[in-house]
C-alpha positions in Angstrom: 12.0 -22.0 20.5 12.9 -21.5 16.9 9.3 -22.1 15.9 8.1 -19.4 18.3 10.7 -16.9 17.0 9.7 -17.7 13.4 6.0 -17.2 14.3 6.7 -13.8 15.8 8.9 -12.7 12.8 6.1 -13.7 10.4 3.4 -12.0 12.6 5.5 -8.8 12.8 6.0 -8.9 9.0 2.3 -9.3 8.3 1.3 -6.5 10.6 4.1 -4.2 9.3 2.9 -4.9 5.7 -0.6 -4.0 6.7 0.4 -0.7 8.3 2.7 0.1 5.4 -0.3 -0.4 3.0 -2.6 1.7 5.1 -0.1 4.5 5.2 1.0 4.3 1.5 -2.5 4.2 0.1 -4.2 6.3 2.8 -6.7 3.5 3.5 -9.6 3.7 5.9 -9.3 7.4 6.6 -12.4 8.7 8.5 -15.0 10.3 6.3 -15.3 13.9 7.5 -16.7 15.9 4.6 -19.5 18.4 5.2 -20.2 19.7 1.7 -20.6 17.7 -1.6 -18.5 20.4 -3.3 -15.5 19.7 -1.0 -15.8 16.0 -1.7 -15.9 16.7 -5.5 -12.9 19.0 -5.1 -11.0 16.2 -3.3 -11.8 13.8 -6.1 -10.9 16.2 -8.9 -7.5 16.7 -7.3 -7.0 12.9 -7.7 -7.6 13.3 -11.5 -9.4 10.0 -11.8 -12.4 10.9 -13.9 -14.7 13.6 -15.4 -16.5 15.5 -12.7 -19.9 15.1 -14.4 -19.5 11.3 -14.3 -19.3 11.0 -10.6 -22.7 9.9 -9.1 -24.1 9.6 -5.7 -27.2 7.8 -4.3 -30.1 9.5 -2.6 -31.0 8.6 0.9 -33.9 6.3 -0.1 -31.7 4.2 -2.4 -28.4 4.2 -0.5 -29.0 1.2 1.9 -30.7 -0.9 -0.8 -27.9 -0.3 -3.3 -25.3 -1.3 -0.7 -27.2 -4.5 0.1 -28.0 -5.4 -3.5 -24.8 -4.4 -5.3 -22.1 -4.7 -2.7 -23.2 -7.2 -0.1 -25.0 -9.7 -2.3 -22.7 -9.4 -5.3 -19.6 -8.9 -3.2 -18.6 -6.1 -5.5 -15.5 -4.0 -4.6 -14.8 -1.6 -7.4 -16.1 -3.0 -10.7 -19.9 -2.9 -10.8 -20.0 -3.9 -14.5 -20.4 -3.0 -18.1 -24.0 -2.3 -19.0 -25.7 -2.1 -22.4 -28.8 -0.4 -20.9 -30.7 0.0 -17.7 -31.3 -3.7 -17.1 -28.7 -5.6 -19.3 -25.1 -6.1 -18.5 -22.2 -8.3 -19.6 -21.7 -11.5 -17.6 -18.6 -11.4 -15.5 -16.0 -14.0 -16.6 -15.0 -17.0 -14.4 -11.4 -15.6 -14.5 -12.6 -12.3 -13.0 -14.8 -13.9 -10.4 -11.9 -15.8 -8.9 -10.4 -12.4 -7.7 -12.8 -9.5 -8.1 -10.6 -7.0 -6.4 -7.6 -7.6 -8.7 -6.8 -4.5 -10.8 -5.4 -6.5 -13.8 -8.5 -8.7 -13.9 -10.8 -5.7 -13.8 -8.9 -4.0 -16.7 -9.0 -7.3 -18.7 -12.7 -7.6 -18.1 -13.4 -4.1 -19.5 -11.1 -4.7 -22.5 -12.8 -8.1 -23.2 -16.2 -6.4 -23.1 -15.0 -3.7 -25.5 -13.8 -6.2 -28.0 -17.1 -8.1 -28.0 -19.4 -6.8 -30.8 -22.1 -9.4 -31.4 -25.4 -9.7 -29.5 -25.0 -13.2 -28.3 -27.4 -13.6 -25.3 -24.9 -15.9 -23.6 -22.6 -13.0 -22.9 -25.3 -10.9 -21.2 -27.6 -11.1 -18.3 -30.7 -9.3 -17.1 -30.2 -7.5 -13.8 -32.3 -5.3 -11.5 -32.7 -1.9 -13.3 -30.2 0.7 -12.2 -33.0 3.2 -12.4 -34.5 1.6 -9.3 -31.8 3.3 -7.4 -32.0 7.1 -7.6 -28.7 8.6 -8.5 -27.5 12.1 -9.1 -24.4 13.6 -10.7 -22.2 14.9 -7.9 -21.9 18.2 -9.8 -25.7 18.9 -9.6 -29.0 17.5 -8.3 -30.4 16.2 -11.6 -31.6 12.6 -11.7 -29.1 10.4 -13.6 -30.6 8.2 -16.3 -28.4 5.6 -18.1 -30.8 5.8 -21.0 -29.6 9.2 -21.9 -26.2 7.7 -22.8 -26.2 6.4 -26.3 -22.8 4.7 -26.2 -22.8 0.9 -26.7 -21.2 0.2 -23.3 -21.6 2.0 -20.0 -18.9 1.1 -17.5 -19.8 1.5 -13.8 -17.2 1.6 -11.0 -17.7 2.1 -7.3 -15.7 4.5 -5.3 -15.3 5.1 -1.5 -13.1 7.6 0.4 -11.9 4.6 2.5 -10.2 3.1 -0.6 -7.6 5.9 -0.3 -5.4 5.9 -3.4 -5.3 2.1 -3.7 -7.4 2.0 -7.0 -6.4 5.4 -8.4 -3.9 3.9 -10.9 -6.5 1.4 -12.2 -9.2 4.1 -12.5 -6.8 6.3 -14.5 -6.0 3.3 -16.7 -9.7 2.6 -17.3 -10.2 6.3 -18.0 -7.5 6.2 -20.7 -9.2 3.1 -22.2 -12.5 5.0 -22.3 -10.8 8.0 -24.0 -9.2 5.8 -26.6 -12.6 4.2 -27.3 -14.9 7.2 -26.7 -17.3 6.4 -29.5 -18.0 3.0 -27.9 -17.9 3.4 -24.1 -18.4 5.8 -21.2 -17.4 5.5 -17.6 -19.4 6.4 -14.5 -18.2 6.2 -10.9 -20.8 5.7 -8.2 -19.6 7.1 -4.9 -20.7 4.8 -2.1 -20.0 7.2 0.7 -23.2 8.7 2.3 -23.1 11.9 0.2 -26.8 12.3 0.4 -26.3 13.6 4.0 -23.9 16.4 2.9 -24.9 20.0 2.2 
């Protein structure tokens, strides 16, 4: 009987923690935006990045990007630090053990910032980002990583369903970028289906 009672106490605790997290971080809210401008307004109120650095995928690239970058790579928030369109830093073993951990993501970015040499062991060739057509959320221009001359281009992923869970981390990364603005820039790729909005 004690075992059954303990099981129900643990089960109740697990579910109440889950519901607490959903409420606290506003997780998994239904996506109900009609206009890109209202989505951008929502993001700007969160104060998590510069408005011209939020990107979205066009309809032809959307599914491919989700398959290639999220499903295959099991990426949650941190897409990577890129040198150019097809070269990015290798992700460390420490990071790969828990890819959704805020502290590990921050450490990964700081480690990449500290690295100055061009040792090929620290980089890998990847599918070109330009194979996915992206636009700044603020306008319909085509985004090109090659127009950014900074040494490192940090790419994060963002979804409305994340709620506020990663807001603190994104703000911390934004501060790191501001403190190292000659070396690094940050882009946030919105993985919500924004191509369908007016």
